[in-house]
N, C-alpha and C positions, 0 to 999 in steps of 0.2 A: 141493581146497582153494585153489592157487594164484590159481584164475580168481576164487575167491570174492573172496578177498584184494585179487585185480588190481581186481575191479568195485566193492569198496569203497571203496578210494581213489581211484577217477577218481569214486565218486559223491561222496563226501566234499568232490574238488576243484573239482567241478560246485554241489554244492549250497553252497560255506562263506558268499559273498556274503551267501546268503538270512540267514546266522545272526548277520549280525556288524551291529552295530548305533550303532560307537561312532561320533562324530560326524565323525572324518575319513575314515572309509570314506564316510560320504553325498556328500563331495565327489569320491568316485569311482564313478560310474555304469557300470553293463555292462546289458546287451540281454538284456532278458526277453521273451519269447513268453506272454500272458496269453490264455487261453481260458473265455469267457464262457458261461454257463448256456444253450443251447438257442439261438434266436432271439428272444428275449426284450427287444427293443429297447421302451423305454416311446415310446407315440406322441408325445411333444411336442418329442422328438426328431428332426429331418430326415431323416437320415444313421446310421450305425450310427459312423461316425467321432465324428460331435459327440456322440453319448451315452459313448464313450470317452474321450471329450478331458472330458466331465465327469467322468467317475470317478476320471480323472486330479487334477483339478483341486481333490476333497471331500480329498484327502489328501493335499495337500499345503500348504505353510504359503505357499508362493510361488504365490500364483494367477494370478498374470502369466503364468508360465511355461506354464503350461496352459489360457491362455484359448482357448479355440475358436476353430481359424482353419485358413480354406480353405489358408494358405499349407504348401509342401513342406517347406518347415520347421518343421513343426510338432513338437510331440512324438509323435504319431502318426508310427512308421517304415511299418508295413504292416497295412490290414485286412483279417483273412482273414472268407470268407460261405458257400462251396464244403467244402472238406475240412475247413475248421474255423472254430468260431465264436470270432474272436477280433480282437485284434490284438497288435505287438509295439512299444515301446517302452524308451528306455532308464532304468533305476530306479536311484535309491539302495537299500542296504539296508533302512534307513527304511522308504521307499515301497514296498519290497514287502511290508511285515511289514502296514503299514495297508493294504494293496488285497489284502491274501487277510482283510481281516474285512470288506469288503464282499459280501452277501450272491449279488450276481449273478457273482460272481467262481468259475469251476473249480476251475482249475488254476494255477500260476505257472511255467514252465521257463524255466530258465538258458541263455541260446544258446551251439550248441558252435559252434567254424570249423573248416571241413573242407575236403581239399585233393583233386583230380582224382588219381586212380590212372591215373597216366600210363606187281594182285594177284592173289594164286592163292588165299586162303581157300575163296569160294564155290565152285571148282572140286576141292577139298581134303574139301567139305564135300557134294559132288555135285550141287551145283545149277549147270545147264549152258542155256544160250539154245537149244540145241538139243534139250536134254531136253524130249521132246513130251509127254509122259503123268506126270510127276513133280510137286511141291511147285511150280515155278514156273508153269510152264503150267492144274492147277488152278485157283493163287489171280491168275492176270491179271498176276502179278507183286505182289500187295498193293496195285493200284491205286486202291482206294476207303479203306484205311487210313491212319490219320495216326500218324505217332511220332514223340511229341514229346523231346527231347532237351534235357536239364538238363544245362550244362556251359558253358564261355567265348565263348559264341555263337557264330558263322557266319560264311563267306568267300561270301557269295552270289556272287560271278561266277565260280566256280570252276563248270568242267563239268557236272561231277559233278551237279552240281544245276541243272542244264539243265530245260528245261521239254516241250522236243521229243515232240511226238504225246500228249501225255499227256490225257485228257478234262479238262472242266471242274473245278474245285473241289467237290466232295464237296459238298450242299445240307446238309448235318448240320454243317460248320464255321462255330462262331461266335467264330471266332479274329480277333485284328487282325496287322496288319506295322506296328510302332509308328515312325517317320522319327524320324531326326535329323540334326544335320547332317551326318556322314559316312555315313547311311543313310536313302537316298531310298525313298519306297512304293515305287515301281520295281524294288528289293531282292529284292522276294517275285513268284514265278510262280505258275503252276500246280504247280511241285514244290515249294517255299517256301513255303507258304503261311500260316504266321504269323511270329511275329519281335518278340519283347520282350525287356527288357532288368530286373532288381530291381538295384536300389545300395544302396538307404535304411541297410539294417542293415551293410551294408558299410561307407559311409561312418561310420555313426554312432560307430562302434570309429576309424578310421581318420584320419576328417576327409574331406575333401572331393577325391575324385583328383584326378591330375594327366593331367590330358587330353594332355598332350603325350605319355604312354608308354600309357593306354589310351582306349577308345574309351567314352564315357557314352553307346551304344546298343547294337544286341544282333551288332556288327561285333566279330568278333576278334581278337587281341592279344595273343594264345595262340598255337592254334594248334590243342588241345587237341580243344576245341567240333568244329572244322570236319572234324577227321579220323573222330573219332567219327561223325558225324551222317552222313559217309559209308560209313562201313561199314557202319552201319544201312541205308544206302534208296542211296546212288551210282546214277548210273547210270552206263549201260556208257559208259566213254570209256579209247578207242586212239588213241595209242600210249600208255600209262603207263608212269614210272621214279620212282626218286630216284638221279641220280646218276649213270646207264647201271645200276641194279642191278633186278632183280627186271622187266626185261622183258614186256610184255603189257600183256592187256587189265584194266582195274581197273571193276571192279563192286561195290558191295553187296548186303546180302542180297537184300531187297523194289529192286529198281531201280527201279519202279514207282510205290509208297507214299509218302505227301505228308511230309513234315517240318516242324515246327514249331520252332524253336530259341530256347530261354528262357535267357536270360543270368544266370547268380548265381554265377560264379567271377570274379575278379578279383586282383590280383596279388599282395593277402593273405590270400588266400584266398577260401574260398566260404563263406556267413555264413546258419545256422540260418532265422532270419527271413525273409532271401531264398528262401532254397529251399521252404522252409510256401508263402511265397508262389505262388514258381512253379508247384508242387503246386496250388495255388486256380487259379491262371488255366487252367493245360492241363486240369484235369478240367472248368471252364465252358467252356472253348473247343473240347471235344471229340473228345480224341485217345483214341484206342484203345490205345495203347502208351506208356508212361515209361521213358526208358531215363539210369537214370544211372551214371557212371562218378566218382560221390566218396563219400568214406566218412568216417568219423574213426574216436574210440574207442566201442567198444562200452559201453552205458549201457542199465538197463530201459528198454525200451518206450515208458512215459507222459515219458519224461525223452529221447527222442529223437525229434527235428521228423521226420526221414527214414521211421522207421518209422510214424508218424502220419499222415501226407503219406500214405505207402504205402498206410496202412490204409485212410485214404478213399479213395482212388484207387480199388481193388481192389472195394471195395463199391459204389462210382459202375462196374463193368466195365472197368475198365481194368488193363492187364495192365503192372508196374512188375519191370523187370528189374535190378538195379545189382551195379555191381564187389566182387568179395572181399575188395579191397584184395591191394597188394602187399610182407605183411608176411613170407610166405614166408622159408624153407622153415620156421621155426618155427610148434609148434603153438602152439593158442588164437591166432591170428593174424588169422582170417576176420570180415569188420566186416560191414554190412547183413545179419542174421543173421534179421531177423524171418520168420516163417515164411510171410505174405502176400506176401511177395519170391523172386526168384528171383536166389539169391543165383550169381552165376558166375567162377568160377575161369580160368586160362589154361594153353593147352598150345601145344605146339608142332606147325608144318608139315612137311608134306615137302620142305622148300626152306630153306635157310640160303646163308651170302654167308661162304665160307672165308678166312680172312686168314693165314696161318701166321708162326710166328716160326722159322726159322730161324740156327743158330746156330752163334755160330766153330766147334766141336766136332762141327760136322755133324746134333746133333738137332735134330728139326721139332718144335716144341710146335705144336699146334693152336688157331687162333682165330678170333674173328668181325672182320666190319666192313665197313661201307659205305662206305669214304673211298673219291671222287669225283674227290681234285685229282691233281695229280703225283706219277707213283708213283717209290719210292727204285731207282736205276739195277741196273738186270738183273745179275743174279752177282756185283754188288759186297755185299762185308761193311764195315759202319758200327762205331764207336765203339762201347761199348755202358755204361753204366750204373745203377746205382739209388739213383735218389736217396735212400733214407734212408742211405746209408752215406759218400754223397760227392759229394751232390747240393747239399749246402744244408744246414740247421740238426737235421736231425733227424727227430724225427717229424708235424712237418707236411711237410719236405720227402719224406718219404716218400710221402703223399699228393698231395703235389702242391698246395699251396694255395699263392692267391694271394699272391704275393712271397717265395715260401720258395727257391726255387730260385739256386744260386749259378751264375749266367750266365757264370763264367770257366770253372765244372767241366760244363756243359754244351751248350756252344754245340757245335755239330758232331757229335752224340752222337744215340741212339737209349734216352730214359729209360726204364725202369720202375718205372711207379708203383703206388704201392697203391690198392686199392678205397675210399671212404667220406669222409661231411663234405660236399665237393664233387661237382658231376655229373661224370659219365664225361667229357661235352666237356669242362665248365672245364676240366677237367684239362690235356687236350691246348693248350689256348688259354692255360695259365701256358706248360708245356713250350716251344710255339712262341713265346712272348715273350724267353723265356729264352736262346732261339737253340739248343734243340735242332732237329735233322733230323726224329726219328719218337718216338712212344709205342709201350710196353709195359701196359694199364693190367690188375693182378693180383687177381685177388677175394683176400676175405679167406678162413677159413675158413667162417664164417657165410656166406658167398654161394656158396660149395663150387663146382663145375664147370658152374653155367646161366651162360651168357655171354650177352647181349643186344649187338646190330650197331647202331652209333652212326654218324652223319656226321661223322666227327672234322672240324678243323681243319689237320689236318698228316697224314702216313703213320700213322696209328695205328691196333691193335687188341686187343680183349680177351685175355684166356687165363682158363683157369678156376683154382684153387687149388692143385694142386696143379704145374700146368704153372708157375706163379706162383714155387715154390719148388724148381724144376727151374735157372729162370735165375737165380733168388737166386746157388744153389749153385755154378754154372758158371763167376758174376762171380767170386764169392770164390776158386774155385778158382782160375781165374785172375791173375786180381790175385796171389793169395799165392804162384803159377809165374812170376810176372815177364812173362805172356807177355796181353798186352790182350784185354780179353772185348771179343767182336764178333758182328753179328747184321745182318739183315737182317727183312725184311717179304714175305710174299711174297700179296700180293693176290690172288687166284684169282676174280673175281666170282660170278655166280649157281649154285649148285648147285641140280639138282634128282632127284625120286623118296628122298629121303635116310631110311635106316632107321637105327634106328629110328623112330616118328611115329606117333601124336603121342607126347612124353613132355609129364611135367605139367614147367610152366616156374617155376623154382628159386621165381623172387619173387612166384611164385603164394598167395596165403593160406590158412592149413590148419585146419584143426577142432583138436579140437572146437570146438561152438560153446558161447562162454563164457558167454553169456545163457542159453539153454533146449539141456542137452546131449543130449534128448530130439528134439531137430530134427537131424539131418543138413547139416551145413553144410559147403564152397558144394553145393549141389543140384545142377551139372552144370560140365564144365568146356566153352569151348571157343576157336577161336586166338586166341593175345595177346603171339606172341613176333615181333618183324620185320615186323609188318601195313603193308604199302602204302594208301596210304590221303590224300584233297584234305588240301590245306595253303595257308594265308592268303601274300598278298604281303607282302612289309617283315617276313618274317623267316626266318630262315638257317636249313637244316636240323638244323643245332645247338642250333637257338634261342639260342647265348650274341648278345647284341647287338652285337656288331662284327662275326659272320660275316652277311656281304650276301649273299652266293646265295640269286641264284632259282629258287624250285623249284614245282612247282604237286603236285607228290604228296612225302611223307615215311615216310620207314620207322620206326615207333618200337612200342616194348615196352610190357604193363604188363594188368592185369586191366579195366583202361579200354578196351581195346581188342579181351576178348575180351564182353565185356558187349554192346556193339551187336552182336558176330554174331548174341547171343541177341534182340534187340531187335526184328533183322530179321524172325529166323526165328518170332518172337510174332506179327508179324502175318501172313506168311504163311500160318500157321496161321488166323489169324481169318479172314483175309481165304476159304483153304477150309473153314472151319466157324465160318460165323457165330454159332453158336451155342454154341459153346465159352466157358465161362467162365474168367477168367483162371488158377484152381487147374484146372483141365483139360487148359490150353494147357501148364501146368508139369508135368504128368503126364505128359502124352504126351512132351515133351522128357525127362522123367528114367525113366521106365521102358521108354525105346526106345534110352537112351546105350548106349556101349560103350566096355568099356575093356581092350580086347587092342590092341596095335599091329600094323603093317602086315607084323611078322614071324608074330603069332597068339599073344603071348605077352602077359600083361599089361602093362600101362604103364609105365614106370619114372618114377622120381625125378630131375630132370634133375639137382640140387645134390648127388646120391651116388649116382647111377650107378645105386640097388639098385629094385628090384621099391616102385612107390608102392602106395598105400593109401586105399578107401574118404576116408578124411581126408584124403588130395589132393585126390580127383576128385569125391567124393560123389556121383551116381548115375554118372558117368562121362562122355564125349565125345560131345556131342549132337550125335546122327544125324538128319539133318534128313527123308529121304525116309519112313524108319519113322517119326518122330513122326505126319507125316502118315495117320495111320495103323495107331494102336497098338492096336487088339482092344479093348482097356479104359480105363479110365478113372479115377482115383480124386478124385474129385469132393470142393469143400470151400465153404462160404458164411461170412456174418459169424458166422450163429450158433455155426458150428463153433469158431471164432475164440476166441469173450467166452469159450466151454468150456474152451479151454486155456486161454487167459489167467486162469480161476477156478481150475482147475486149480496153476496156476504161483501162486498163494498171490499174485497180484496184489489187490489190496481193488476193492472195487467205484466207490471214485472212480480211482484209479487206470486203471480198465477205461474208465469213460466221460473220463475225457481222451484215449485210444487211438481211441473206437469214436465218443464224440459222443454215444452216448446211455445212458440207467442200466439199469447191468449184472443182467442177473439169472441168478445162479448156481445157480439151482435144477436147473438140467439138465445141467449141470456132473457131479455126484454118478452119474447116468448114464452118461456118456462113458466115467469112471471114473477114468484119469488121463492124464496128460498126454500121455505116448506112442500114446492111445487119438483123437488128433488123424488123419484119416482121409488121412496124409500118404504120398506114394508110397514113401519108406523109413520102414524101422523103429530105434526104436532104444531103450535099456534102460540104465542105469547101477544095479548093482547095488553098494550099499553095505555092507560083510562081515560090521563088526560081531560077530567073530564065530561067523558063522553058518557050519553047512556047507554047506546047501544054499537056493539062493534060486531063484522063479522069478516071473514075474509071464503075463500076456496081453495081445493085438494084437487090438482089433477092427477088421474093416478094409471098407468097400464100393464096389466096382466097378462102374464103369457099364456097358454092353455098349453101343461104339459102332463096332463091325465087323460080322459080319453076325448075322442073324435066324436060330434054330435051330441054335445053335454054341455047343460043350461044353468049355469050360477043364479040362481036368487041368493039379494042382500037384507041381513037385518043388521039393525041399527041400536046400540044398547048405548045411548049419548049420553054425556057427563051429564050428572044432575043439574038441573038448570037452564040448559045447554040445548040449544034445538039445531039436530045433525040432519039435514036430509042429503041422498045420495040418487043423482041420474047418472044412467039409466038406472030403475031396481031386478031390472033380469040381466045379466049376460050371456049369448047364446054363442056357442063356438061351433063350428063344421068343421074344425080339423085341427088335431093337435101342433101346437108352434104358433095355431092364431093368436092376434096380438088385439083387444080390445081397452077401451079406454073409458072411464065414467069420471065425473064428478062429484064433491062433496063440500058441502056448504053449510059452513058452521058460522051460528050469529049466539051472541049473549050479551047479557046484562047488566050494566055494571054492578060493582057489588062495593061495601062498602072496607076499605081496606086503611088502615094508618098509611100515612108517606115511608116508599122504599118498601112495603112487606108486600107480601103474594101471597097468589091462590093457587092452588093445583087442585083439578079435578083431571077424569080421568073415563072413558069407556072403549067401545067397541066397535070397528064397522067388519061383517064375517061376513064373507059367501061362501057357501057352499050347494054343491048339484045333488044331497044326497047321500055320498059316498065321502067326498072331500072337504073339509070345514076350514078357510081359509081367512086367520083371524089378522087383523091390524091393531094395536093400538093405536086411539086417539088420546091425545093430550091439550089439555087447554088450559092454560095456566095466565092469570088475572092479575096485572102488576100497578101496584099506585106508584108513579115515580115521585122525586123527591122533591118536595113545591120549591 
């Protein structure tokens, strides 16, 4: 119920401009994406753009404003011709109303602004160059595959993007390397084979960009895009480290895959009209995989430019992976939830960067940091204060906000700051400017025990919520006893072989899926905490403007970092299995994922230290080697997704916005219900409504991609208190490519719940032939409606 209310509020806020027709509102134009029916351009217009501008001129009293023009400053921001037919433009509410009356206008979608969801990971995943028979060998490192990264651009000079020993650019490639004053055509090579930028939507809302602070070109002025691109497909670079941490060889998931950078994110965010233009270009250019580490609020799919662009890309055979978001550890925070998108959460690796706090009373509080400057004097304890009690003006000083600290109180001391509002690294700069010698950054209750290592500008470390509480208590007691509190920070470098690992990262967004609860999201998790990858010049490792340290690699955390791991793995799988669809690749990643850590126990939730659930990790942590040979796959095509949308009660018009085609819902009744989408996981929500007993069934079809003449037997691990049966219990395949179906029946008894609350239980349906293990998550949610 809460999720439905949240969706309604978000939808209302997005649609409000369409239904306001006051004269004052007309003066405030907003960007909209306009879909046109089919490809029905009248022959009198030389281009689609001329036709669209004529359409705009017909609905405004100021004809001069919409005169057809080849100027880039005209009313049309982008025209879309591949994944979408239509255009984007700035429109007043009254113009939107008039445009809706034109017969060739299919839909008008309000624009959202989105934001990026901001080495040892190949080895942790089992991808090693010395492996002569694994995924890297089978796919020749993905050398003919192209990964399109939709992000903040790229820094092409980095060694991660060198083209040494790469063959010619794949003949299928139709993309461009868009040159600009700071991005010559020679910036591209046989590795970085395409680079474009899209800023019309950004500038339509924010005005002309400030070219002293960002580049009007594909060049990256943020670092996020360079980092994610090198995670997906960076070349082997040795030695690599960040300020001496994580020393070793850096490599992406698919080191020989080609890259194409599509810059859509700018200082103020990533605008839907630009993102859709990037999807349009990427599919036309010939990418095989789209990697998107960007997200926003969850809305119905027909109002979601990412969901729409991704659907059309998947329909063209392009695999789309997207970050789940960094809104965790709370529930219902997952984003990019469309079933045709592979949604990736974040886990830890077996490597960390300990930087512990030693208090004057001898207690040691565990922390983490990648500070690489002059250390504190060994063996010496420094004066310690909590900024919230004596460092300044209370609340804002507790958070170490800009200008909030009193230099007289802070000078020469280690300062304890609370996490929140401003960036973690920015707090350190505030402490440093006020004369502080060091900083301890304490999590709040919501952050729990999840720690992120940052490249601080002064000696600093991060501690969990309980550690922060202990330090505050120590300070208060020391002050009370009139013995000044003291502390130091012990930087211990890089530690390997950490147990347990993986752990679900605290920030990783969680289910359930707020738009389609029958689809478990996230789909999988991948390494996303403290990931080493390429970094641009002219941007310090902390990302703070005053940080002038120059580095070639940086350590970042986020589902933004997890997503390109899966993008690169998808390219490897596509290279090893050229005939596999995007759904088949997703299925292979999901059904072979693992849920046990390196202790052999169910993965933990970093925020609480408790056992995590399918709402945290989906199918589990990706296992590339097993994904190459999954045995069975759950395949899907666009007709299956249409049936799913029909059964989700989307109207024919809604569905046409997503698919670009007139929807036929006649087959949806045969599909039964939304849970019958042939997805690799199964989920049902039972509304109790006073019922004592509830039941449903799922139909699934698997395709044999393992061995001919193989027999799979089912093992059921039902959710606690739930009855689950599978028919048949045995699947006998005679040949590779053969499809067989099975039925899963689920029966549940009502449980005692308060009004509006729910209870989730999970289990598994596992098929095995003795060689392959094909696992599907089964989630049963009991909901007690509001009375």
